[in-house]
C-alpha positions in Angstrom: -18.5 49.8 -65.6 -21.8 49.8 -67.6 -21.3 46.1 -68.3 -21.6 45.1 -64.6 -22.9 48.0 -62.6 -26.7 48.1 -62.0 -28.3 50.9 -63.9 -30.6 53.5 -62.3 -34.2 52.3 -61.8 -36.8 53.7 -64.2 -39.9 55.3 -62.7 -42.9 53.0 -63.2 -44.9 55.6 -65.1 -42.1 56.2 -67.6 -41.7 52.5 -68.0 -45.4 52.1 -68.8 -45.2 54.9 -71.4 -42.2 53.2 -72.9 -43.9 49.8 -73.2 -47.1 51.4 -74.6 -45.2 53.4 -77.3 -43.0 50.4 -78.2 -46.1 48.2 -78.4 -47.8 50.7 -80.7 -44.7 50.9 -82.9 -44.7 47.1 -83.3 -48.4 46.8 -84.0 -49.2 50.0 -85.9 -51.9 49.0 -88.4 -50.6 51.3 -91.1 -47.0 50.0 -90.8 -48.1 46.4 -90.6 -50.2 46.6 -93.7 -47.5 48.3 -95.9 -44.9 46.0 -94.5 -46.9 42.9 -95.4 -47.5 44.3 -98.9 -43.8 45.0 -99.4 -42.8 41.5 -98.1 -45.3 39.9 -100.5 -43.9 41.9 -103.5 -40.3 41.2 -102.7 -41.1 37.5 -102.2 -42.9 37.3 -105.6 -40.0 39.1 -107.3 -37.5 36.7 -105.8 -39.6 33.6 -106.7 -39.6 34.8 -110.3 -35.8 34.9 -110.4 -35.4 31.4 -111.6 -32.3 30.1 -113.4 -31.3 32.4 -116.2 -34.4 34.5 -115.6 -32.9 37.6 -117.3 -32.8 35.6 -120.6 -36.3 34.0 -120.3 -39.0 36.3 -121.4 -41.9 35.5 -119.0 -39.7 35.6 -115.9 -37.9 38.7 -117.0 -41.2 40.5 -117.5 -42.5 39.3 -114.1 -39.4 40.5 -112.3 -39.6 43.9 -114.0 -43.3 44.2 -113.1 -42.7 43.2 -109.5 -39.8 45.6 -109.2 -41.9 48.5 -110.6 -44.5 47.8 -108.0 -41.8 47.7 -105.3 -40.5 51.0 -106.5 -44.0 52.5 -106.4 -44.6 51.3 -102.9 -41.2 52.3 -101.6 -42.0 55.9 -100.6 -45.0 54.8 -98.6 -43.1 52.0 -97.0 -40.1 54.3 -96.1 -42.5 56.9 -94.6 -44.1 54.2 -92.5 -40.7 53.0 -91.3 -39.7 56.6 -90.4 -43.0 57.0 -88.4 -42.2 53.7 -86.6 -38.7 54.8 -85.8 -39.9 58.2 -84.5 -42.3 56.4 -82.2 -39.5 54.1 -81.0 -37.3 57.2 -80.4 -40.1 58.8 -78.3 -40.4 55.6 -76.3 -36.7 55.4 -75.6 -36.7 59.1 -74.6 -39.3 58.3 -72.0 -36.8 56.2 -70.1 -33.5 57.7 -71.2 -30.2 56.3 -72.4 -28.8 55.7 -68.9 -31.9 53.7 -67.8 -32.1 50.0 -67.3 -33.6 49.8 -70.7 -30.8 51.7 -72.4 -28.1 49.9 -70.5 -29.8 46.6 -71.2 -29.8 47.3 -74.9 -26.1 48.2 -74.7 -25.2 45.0 -72.9 -27.2 43.0 -75.4 -25.2 44.6 -78.2 -21.9 43.8 -76.4 -22.7 40.1 -75.9 -23.9 39.9 -79.5 -20.6 41.3 -80.7 -18.7 39.1 -78.3 -20.4 35.9 -79.6 -19.7 37.0 -83.2 -16.0 37.5 -82.4 -15.9 34.0 -80.8 -17.7 32.4 -83.8 -15.1 34.1 -86.1 -12.3 32.6 -84.0 -13.8 29.1 -84.1 -14.3 29.2 -87.9 -10.8 30.5 -88.6 -9.3 27.9 -86.2 -11.2 25.1 -87.8 -9.9 26.0 -91.3 -6.4 26.5 -90.0 -6.4 23.0 -88.5 -8.0 21.5 -91.6 -5.3 22.8 -93.9 -2.4 22.6 -91.4 0.6 20.4 -92.1 2.5 18.5 -89.5 6.1 17.3 -89.3 7.0 13.7 -88.3 9.3 14.8 -85.5 6.4 16.8 -83.8 5.0 15.3 -80.6 1.4 15.4 -79.5 2.2 18.1 -77.0 3.8 20.3 -79.6 0.8 19.8 -82.0 -1.6 20.7 -79.2 0.4 23.8 -78.2 0.5 24.9 -81.9 -3.3 24.5 -82.2 -3.8 26.4 -78.9 -1.6 29.3 -80.1 -3.5 29.4 -83.4 -6.9 29.5 -81.5 -5.6 32.3 -79.2 -4.4 34.3 -82.1 -7.7 34.0 -83.9 -9.6 34.7 -80.7 -7.6 37.9 -80.2 -8.4 39.0 -83.7 -12.1 38.1 -83.3 -12.6 39.9 -80.0 -10.7 43.0 -81.2 -13.0 43.1 -84.2 -15.9 42.6 -81.8 -14.9 45.8 -80.0 -15.1 47.7 -83.3 -18.4 46.1 -84.2 -19.8 47.0 -80.7 -18.5 50.6 -81.1 -20.5 51.1 -84.3 -23.6 49.6 -82.7 -23.3 51.7 -79.6 -23.1 54.8 -81.7 -26.3 53.8 -83.6 -27.9 53.1 -80.2 -27.0 56.6 -79.0 -28.5 58.2 -82.1 -31.7 56.1 -81.6 -32.1 57.6 -78.1 -31.2 61.1 -79.2 -29.8 62.2 -75.8 -28.1 65.5 -75.1 -24.6 65.7 -76.6 -22.6 65.4 -73.4 -24.8 62.6 -72.2 -24.5 60.6 -75.4 -20.8 61.2 -75.7 -20.1 60.1 -72.1 -22.2 57.0 -72.5 -20.4 56.0 -75.7 -16.9 56.6 -74.2 -17.7 54.7 -71.1 -19.4 51.8 -73.0 -16.5 51.4 -75.5 -13.8 51.7 -72.9 -15.6 49.2 -70.8 -15.9 46.8 -73.7 -12.2 47.2 -74.6 -11.2 46.7 -70.9 -13.4 43.6 -70.6 -11.7 42.1 -73.7 -8.2 43.0 -72.6 -8.8 41.5 -69.1 -10.3 38.3 -70.6 -7.4 37.9 -73.0 -4.8 38.6 -70.3 -6.4 35.9 -68.1 -6.7 33.5 -71.0 -3.1 34.0 -72.2 -1.8 33.6 -68.6 -3.6 30.3 -68.2 -2.7 29.1 -71.7 1.0 30.0 -71.2 1.1 28.4 -67.8 -0.6 25.2 -69.1 1.7 25.0 -72.1 4.8 25.5 -69.9 3.8 22.7 -67.5 2.8 20.4 -70.5 6.2 21.0 -72.2 8.1 20.6 -69.0 6.2 17.3 -68.3 6.9 16.1 -71.8 10.6 16.9 -71.5 10.8 15.2 -68.2 9.0 12.1 -69.6 11.5 12.1 -72.5 14.4 12.4 -70.1 13.2 9.5 -68.0 12.6 7.3 -71.1 16.1 8.2 -72.3 17.7 7.3 -69.0 15.6 4.0 -68.8 16.8 3.1 -72.3 20.5 3.8 -71.3 20.1 1.7 -68.2 18.7 -1.2 -70.2 21.4 -0.8 -72.8 24.0 -0.8 -70.0 22.6 -3.9 -68.4 22.5 -5.7 -71.7 26.1 -4.7 -72.3 27.2 -5.7 -68.8 25.6 -9.0 -69.1 27.2 -9.7 -72.4 30.7 -8.9 -71.0 30.2 -11.1 -67.9 29.2 -14.0 -70.2 32.4 -13.5 -72.2 34.6 -13.5 -69.2 33.1 -16.7 -67.8 
């Protein structure tokens, strides 16, 4: 339902407050400064981690020094991150979880999880085909049907995993909005059931099309093999009949 139904419209003043708070959270000078400092220290530490750095005195000392500075900066950085997250929570609470903003974030999480599930299926199918073995008696149709069944199985696993990934992300999204308990619980149940239903419907349609296509392909292949067999018998019969007539003459 939440994946296709239009969400309630957000009042313009609340949307303006949301945009203002989110913009402030992204460009807060205190956070930007400490984040830049932390990124610089982490990058310097990683650059010092050359090959066998833990056994090479200058690099080992550099890594330890950078790590000490990172540890010293960590409390201030974590405090800035917490302040930014609180500001973002205030912004989200201005519009609410059931707004077009909240529903839009949920839909983005669903399609992100969906794409990750499809990518998983493609990778697994690629490696399955790469290391697959074929028998000599297999026809092209049987090979294609086997590859199709492998892809469908991997896609089923990938999309089922995507539902679990999406469920965890939706729970995190609900905590980010901090709605009332009943509202957040209802939102999570509806979103997760909607995602599971969408995956089941998609897989049902896909399996139906695949099974129907495989059935007609196998039937056409069998019919083609039967016709070739009958044609071969006719040619053998004609050759045999011609030979007998030549003998009688």
